C-alpha positions as CSV (number, residue, x, y, z in Angstrom):
1,X,-16.5,-11.3,-1.3
2,X,-13.2,-12.5,0.2
3,X,-11.9,-11.7,3.7
4,X,-9.0,-8.9,3.7
5,X,-5.9,-9.3,5.0
6,X,-3.8,-6.5,5.8
7,X,0.1,-7.0,6.3
8,X,2.8,-4.4,7.0
9,X,6.2,-6.0,5.4
10,X,10.1,-4.8,6.3
11,X,13.0,-6.3,4.9
12,X,16.6,-6.1,6.1
13,X,19.9,-6.9,5.0
14,X,22.4,-6.2,2.3
15,X,21.9,-2.8,0.9
16,X,22.5,-4.0,-2.9
17,X,19.7,-7.0,-2.6
18,X,17.4,-4.3,-1.0
19,X,18.1,-1.6,-3.8
20,X,17.4,-4.7,-6.5
21,X,14.2,-5.8,-4.9
22,X,13.0,-1.9,-4.4
23,X,14.0,-1.5,-8.0
24,X,12.1,-4.8,-9.5
25,X,9.1,-3.3,-7.1
26,X,9.0,0.1,-8.3
27,X,9.3,-0.5,-11.8
28,X,6.4,-2.5,-12.0
29,X,4.2,-0.3,-10.2
30,X,5.2,2.4,-12.8
31,X,4.2,0.3,-15.4
32,X,1.3,1.5,-17.9
33,X,0.0,-2.1,-18.1
34,X,0.6,-5.1,-15.9
35,X,2.8,-8.2,-16.9
36,X,-0.2,-10.1,-16.5
37,X,-3.9,-9.0,-16.9
38,X,-5.7,-9.3,-13.5
39,X,-8.7,-8.0,-12.2
40,X,-7.3,-5.9,-9.2
41,X,-7.4,-1.9,-8.5
42,X,-4.1,-1.4,-8.8
43,X,-3.0,-3.9,-11.6
44,X,0.6,-3.2,-11.9
45,X,0.9,-3.7,-8.2
46,X,-0.8,-7.2,-7.7
47,X,1.6,-9.4,-6.3
48,X,1.4,-11.8,-9.1
49,X,4.1,-9.3,-11.2
50,X,6.6,-9.6,-8.6
51,X,6.3,-13.4,-8.5
52,X,7.1,-13.4,-12.4
53,X,9.9,-10.8,-11.9
54,X,11.2,-12.7,-9.1
55,X,11.2,-16.0,-11.7
56,X,8.5,-17.8,-10.4
57,X,4.9,-19.1,-11.8
58,X,2.2,-16.7,-10.1
59,X,0.1,-20.0,-10.1
60,X,2.4,-21.6,-8.2
61,X,3.0,-18.9,-5.2
62,X,-0.3,-17.5,-3.6
63,X,-0.2,-14.0,-4.8
64,X,-4.1,-12.9,-4.4
65,X,-3.5,-9.2,-3.8
66,X,-1.5,-6.0,-4.2
67,X,1.0,-3.9,-2.6
68,X,1.5,-0.4,-1.8
69,X,3.5,2.1,0.4
70,X,6.9,1.0,-1.0
71,X,9.4,2.6,0.9
72,X,13.3,2.1,0.5
73,X,15.3,3.5,3.9
74,X,19.2,2.8,4.4
75,X,19.0,-0.4,6.3
76,X,15.2,-1.6,5.6
77,X,12.5,-1.9,2.7
78,X,9.2,-1.8,3.8
79,X,5.7,-2.1,2.0
80,X,2.2,-2.9,2.8
81,X,0.4,-5.8,1.3
82,X,-3.7,-6.3,0.8
83,X,-4.7,-9.7,0.4
84,X,-7.8,-11.9,0.0
85,X,-8.1,-14.9,2.8
86,X,-4.3,-15.3,3.9
87,X,-1.4,-13.4,3.9
88,X,1.3,-13.8,1.0
89,X,3.8,-15.5,2.9
90,X,4.8,-17.8,0.0
91,X,5.8,-14.7,-1.8
92,X,7.9,-13.7,1.3
93,X,9.7,-17.0,1.2
94,X,10.4,-16.5,-2.4
95,X,11.9,-13.1,-2.1
96,X,14.1,-14.7,0.6
97,X,15.2,-17.1,-1.6
98,X,15.8,-14.6,-4.7
99,X,17.5,-12.8,-2.5
100,X,19.5,-15.0,0.3
101,X,20.7,-12.0,2.6
102,X,17.3,-10.5,3.5
103,X,15.6,-11.4,6.4
104,X,12.1,-10.1,6.7
105,X,9.4,-9.0,9.7
106,X,5.7,-8.6,9.3
107,X,2.6,-7.6,11.2
108,X,-0.6,-9.3,9.8
109,X,-4.0,-8.8,10.4
110,X,-7.7,-9.3,9.0
111,X,-10.9,-9.1,11.3
112,X,-12.9,-11.6,9.2
113,X,-9.8,-13.3,9.0
114,X,-9.5,-13.4,12.9
115,X,-6.1,-13.5,13.3
116,X,-3.4,-11.2,14.2
117,X,0.1,-12.5,13.9
118,X,3.9,-11.4,13.9
119,X,7.1,-12.7,13.8
120,X,9.1,-9.7,15.0
121,X,9.9,-10.8,18.6
122,X,11.4,-8.0,19.4
123,X,9.4,-5.3,18.1
124,X,12.0,-4.1,16.0
125,X,9.9,-2.6,13.3
126,X,6.6,-4.0,14.5
127,X,5.8,-3.5,18.5
128,X,2.3,-3.6,18.6
129,X,0.8,-6.9,20.6
130,X,-2.9,-5.7,21.3
131,X,-5.6,-4.2,18.8
132,X,-8.3,-2.4,20.4
133,X,-11.5,-1.8,18.1
134,X,-13.7,0.6,19.6
135,X,-15.4,4.1,18.7
136,X,-14.3,5.9,16.6
137,X,-11.8,3.4,15.6
138,X,-9.0,0.7,16.1
139,X,-6.0,1.7,18.4
140,X,-2.7,-0.2,18.7
141,X,-0.8,-0.9,22.1
142,X,2.5,-2.2,22.8
143,X,2.0,-3.4,26.3
144,X,-1.1,-5.1,28.2
145,X,-0.4,-2.2,30.9
146,X,-1.2,0.5,27.9
147,X,-4.4,-1.1,26.6
148,X,-5.9,-1.6,30.3
149,X,-5.3,1.7,31.3
150,X,-6.7,3.1,28.1
151,X,-9.8,0.7,28.2
152,X,-10.2,1.7,31.9
153,X,-10.9,5.6,31.0
154,X,-13.0,4.4,28.0
155,X,-15.3,2.1,30.4
156,X,-14.9,4.4,33.7
157,X,-13.6,1.8,35.8
158,X,-10.2,0.1,36.6
159,X,-8.8,-3.0,34.6
160,X,-6.0,-5.2,35.9
161,X,-3.2,-5.5,33.9
162,X,-3.7,-8.9,32.6
163,X,-5.1,-10.5,29.6
164,X,-8.1,-12.4,31.4
165,X,-9.1,-9.2,33.3
166,X,-9.0,-7.3,29.9
167,X,-11.2,-9.9,28.2
168,X,-13.4,-10.0,31.1
169,X,-14.0,-5.8,31.4
170,X,-14.4,-6.1,27.4
171,X,-17.2,-8.4,27.8
172,X,-19.0,-7.1,30.7
173,X,-18.9,-3.5,29.0
174,X,-20.6,-4.9,26.0
175,X,-23.3,-6.8,27.9
176,X,-24.1,-3.8,29.8
177,X,-24.3,-1.6,26.8
178,X,-26.0,-4.0,24.0
179,X,-27.7,-1.0,22.0
180,X,-24.2,0.5,21.0
181,X,-23.1,0.4,17.5
182,X,-19.6,0.1,18.4
183,X,-18.8,-3.0,20.7
184,X,-15.3,-3.1,22.2
185,X,-13.1,-5.9,20.3
186,X,-9.8,-6.8,21.6
187,X,-7.3,-8.8,19.8
188,X,-3.9,-10.4,20.8
189,X,-0.9,-10.5,18.2
190,X,0.3,-13.8,18.4
191,X,4.2,-14.4,17.9
192,X,4.9,-16.9,15.5
193,X,8.2,-18.1,13.7
194,X,9.1,-18.2,10.2
195,X,9.2,-21.9,10.1
196,X,5.4,-22.0,11.2
197,X,4.3,-19.7,8.3
198,X,2.1,-21.5,5.5
199,X,2.6,-21.2,1.8
Protein backbone atom coordinates (compact mmCIF):
# COMPACT_ATOMS: atom_id res chain seq x y z
CA UNK A 1 0.00 0.00 0.00
CA UNK A 2 1.37 3.40 -0.95
CA UNK A 3 1.82 6.36 1.38
CA UNK A 4 -0.54 9.14 0.36
CA UNK A 5 0.59 12.71 -0.14
CA UNK A 6 -1.97 15.51 -0.29
CA UNK A 7 -1.16 18.78 -1.98
CA UNK A 8 -3.09 22.00 -2.46
CA UNK A 9 -1.87 24.00 -5.45
CA UNK A 10 -2.51 27.56 -6.55
CA UNK A 11 -1.29 29.00 -9.85
CA UNK A 12 -1.33 32.72 -10.57
CA UNK A 13 -0.35 34.67 -13.67
CA UNK A 14 -1.85 35.84 -16.95
CA UNK A 15 -5.59 35.26 -17.11
CA UNK A 16 -5.34 33.79 -20.63
CA UNK A 17 -2.88 31.10 -19.49
CA UNK A 18 -4.89 30.35 -16.35
CA UNK A 19 -8.01 29.87 -18.46
CA UNK A 20 -6.17 27.66 -20.92
CA UNK A 21 -4.86 25.37 -18.16
CA UNK A 22 -8.27 25.32 -16.49
CA UNK A 23 -9.91 24.44 -19.83
CA UNK A 24 -7.57 21.50 -20.38
CA UNK A 25 -8.16 20.12 -16.91
CA UNK A 26 -11.92 20.69 -17.03
CA UNK A 27 -12.28 18.96 -20.41
CA UNK A 28 -10.16 16.03 -19.22
CA UNK A 29 -12.19 15.44 -16.08
CA UNK A 30 -15.46 15.62 -18.01
CA UNK A 31 -14.43 12.96 -20.55
CA UNK A 32 -16.24 9.66 -20.51
CA UNK A 33 -12.93 7.80 -20.90
CA UNK A 34 -9.39 8.79 -19.90
CA UNK A 35 -6.73 9.44 -22.53
CA UNK A 36 -4.86 6.41 -21.17
CA UNK A 37 -6.42 3.54 -19.27
CA UNK A 38 -5.25 3.59 -15.66
CA UNK A 39 -6.24 2.04 -12.36
CA UNK A 40 -7.32 5.15 -10.48
CA UNK A 41 -10.77 5.69 -8.94
CA UNK A 42 -11.23 8.81 -11.05
CA UNK A 43 -9.47 7.77 -14.25
CA UNK A 44 -10.24 10.97 -16.17
CA UNK A 45 -8.61 13.04 -13.38
CA UNK A 46 -5.42 11.00 -13.41
CA UNK A 47 -2.43 13.37 -13.53
CA UNK A 48 -0.99 11.42 -16.48
CA UNK A 49 -3.85 12.66 -18.66
CA UNK A 50 -2.79 16.24 -17.93
CA UNK A 51 0.85 15.43 -18.65
CA UNK A 52 -0.21 14.13 -22.08
CA UNK A 53 -2.38 17.22 -22.75
CA UNK A 54 0.61 19.40 -21.90
CA UNK A 55 2.63 17.65 -24.60
CA UNK A 56 4.87 15.42 -22.47
CA UNK A 57 5.20 11.68 -21.97
CA UNK A 58 3.54 10.44 -18.79
CA UNK A 59 6.33 7.88 -18.38
CA UNK A 60 8.82 10.77 -17.92
CA UNK A 61 6.87 12.95 -15.45
CA UNK A 62 5.85 11.70 -12.01
CA UNK A 63 2.05 11.53 -12.15
CA UNK A 64 0.97 8.73 -9.82
CA UNK A 65 -2.23 10.32 -8.55
CA UNK A 66 -5.30 12.40 -9.33
CA UNK A 67 -6.54 15.97 -9.00
CA UNK A 68 -9.80 17.31 -7.60
CA UNK A 69 -11.46 20.57 -6.49
CA UNK A 70 -10.53 22.41 -9.69
CA UNK A 71 -11.50 26.07 -9.23
CA UNK A 72 -10.73 29.08 -11.43
CA UNK A 73 -10.94 32.52 -9.86
CA UNK A 74 -10.21 35.89 -11.42
CA UNK A 75 -6.52 35.88 -10.54
CA UNK A 76 -5.66 32.28 -9.70
CA UNK A 77 -6.38 28.61 -10.40
CA UNK A 78 -6.65 26.18 -7.50
CA UNK A 79 -6.68 22.39 -7.40
CA UNK A 80 -5.88 19.57 -4.99
CA UNK A 81 -3.80 16.46 -5.70
CA UNK A 82 -3.65 13.09 -4.02
CA UNK A 83 -0.56 11.11 -5.00
CA UNK A 84 1.44 8.11 -3.90
CA UNK A 85 4.81 8.46 -2.18
CA UNK A 86 5.65 12.05 -3.18
CA UNK A 87 4.11 15.31 -4.41
CA UNK A 88 3.89 15.80 -8.19
CA UNK A 89 6.49 18.58 -8.31
CA UNK A 90 7.59 17.56 -11.83
CA UNK A 91 4.04 18.23 -13.05
CA UNK A 92 4.07 21.73 -11.53
CA UNK A 93 7.36 22.44 -13.32
CA UNK A 94 5.90 21.12 -16.59
CA UNK A 95 2.85 23.39 -16.25
CA UNK A 96 5.15 26.35 -15.65
CA UNK A 97 7.22 25.41 -18.70
CA UNK A 98 4.11 25.29 -20.92
CA UNK A 99 2.65 28.46 -19.35
CA UNK A 100 5.65 30.72 -18.60
CA UNK A 101 3.63 33.55 -17.02
CA UNK A 102 2.32 31.24 -14.31
CA UNK A 103 3.87 30.85 -10.89
CA UNK A 104 2.73 28.30 -8.34
CA UNK A 105 2.27 28.01 -4.61
CA UNK A 106 1.65 24.74 -2.80
CA UNK A 107 1.12 23.13 0.56
CA UNK A 108 1.98 19.42 0.64
CA UNK A 109 1.59 16.96 3.48
CA UNK A 110 1.46 13.31 4.32
CA UNK A 111 1.62 11.54 7.68
CA UNK A 112 3.24 8.38 6.39
CA UNK A 113 5.42 10.48 4.11
CA UNK A 114 6.23 12.44 7.30
CA UNK A 115 6.81 15.77 5.62
CA UNK A 116 4.91 19.03 5.58
CA UNK A 117 6.13 21.44 2.91
CA UNK A 118 5.15 24.76 1.39
CA UNK A 119 6.80 27.29 -0.88
CA UNK A 120 4.37 30.04 0.15
CA UNK A 121 6.82 32.12 2.17
CA UNK A 122 4.42 35.05 2.67
CA UNK A 123 1.36 32.88 3.35
CA UNK A 124 -0.57 34.43 0.45
CA UNK A 125 -2.55 31.26 -0.28
CA UNK A 126 -1.30 28.77 2.31
CA UNK A 127 -0.70 30.46 5.64
CA UNK A 128 -0.74 27.43 7.95
CA UNK A 129 2.63 26.67 9.50
CA UNK A 130 1.67 24.08 12.13
CA UNK A 131 -0.53 20.98 12.21
CA UNK A 132 -1.78 19.35 15.38
CA UNK A 133 -3.33 15.91 15.09
CA UNK A 134 -5.43 15.12 18.13
CA UNK A 135 -8.97 14.08 18.95
CA UNK A 136 -11.21 14.53 17.08
CA UNK A 137 -9.13 15.51 14.03
CA UNK A 138 -6.31 17.60 12.60
CA UNK A 139 -6.20 21.34 13.12
CA UNK A 140 -4.08 23.90 11.30
CA UNK A 141 -2.53 27.04 12.77
CA UNK A 142 -0.74 30.03 11.27
CA UNK A 143 1.41 31.00 14.26
CA UNK A 144 3.23 29.31 17.12
CA UNK A 145 1.21 31.43 19.55
CA UNK A 146 -2.08 30.08 18.18
CA UNK A 147 -1.04 26.44 18.34
CA UNK A 148 0.42 26.77 21.86
CA UNK A 149 -2.73 28.50 23.15
CA UNK A 150 -4.92 25.81 21.66
CA UNK A 151 -2.77 23.00 23.03
CA UNK A 152 -2.68 24.62 26.48
CA UNK A 153 -6.49 24.51 26.63
CA UNK A 154 -6.50 20.87 25.53
CA UNK A 155 -3.87 19.64 28.01
CA UNK A 156 -4.91 21.97 30.83
CA UNK A 157 -1.65 23.82 31.45
CA UNK A 158 0.27 26.72 29.85
CA UNK A 159 2.61 26.11 26.92
CA UNK A 160 5.30 28.68 26.12
CA UNK A 161 5.08 30.00 22.56
CA UNK A 162 8.11 28.27 21.04
CA UNK A 163 8.70 25.03 19.14
CA UNK A 164 10.77 23.32 21.84
CA UNK A 165 8.14 23.98 24.54
CA UNK A 166 5.40 22.80 22.21
CA UNK A 167 7.20 19.53 21.46
CA UNK A 168 7.99 18.98 25.16
CA UNK A 169 4.38 19.60 26.25
CA UNK A 170 3.18 17.17 23.58
CA UNK A 171 5.64 14.46 24.60
CA UNK A 172 4.78 14.88 28.30
CA UNK A 173 1.04 14.66 27.62
CA UNK A 174 1.51 11.55 25.48
CA UNK A 175 3.70 9.94 28.19
CA UNK A 176 1.11 10.77 30.87
CA UNK A 177 -1.73 9.33 28.75
CA UNK A 178 -0.36 6.05 27.34
CA UNK A 179 -3.80 4.44 27.01
CA UNK A 180 -5.29 7.10 24.76
CA UNK A 181 -6.37 6.21 21.25
CA UNK A 182 -5.42 9.74 20.17
CA UNK A 183 -1.85 10.73 21.06
CA UNK A 184 -1.05 14.32 20.16
CA UNK A 185 1.10 14.67 17.06
CA UNK A 186 2.54 18.10 16.17
CA UNK A 187 4.09 18.94 12.78
CA UNK A 188 5.73 22.06 11.43
CA UNK A 189 5.60 23.07 7.78
CA UNK A 190 9.03 23.46 6.21
CA UNK A 191 9.31 26.37 3.79
CA UNK A 192 11.30 25.42 0.71
CA UNK A 193 12.18 27.21 -2.50
CA UNK A 194 11.18 26.03 -5.96
CA UNK A 195 14.85 25.33 -6.69
CA UNK A 196 14.73 22.67 -3.94
CA UNK A 197 11.87 20.71 -5.53
CA UNK A 198 12.67 17.28 -6.89
CA UNK A 199 11.21 15.64 -10.02
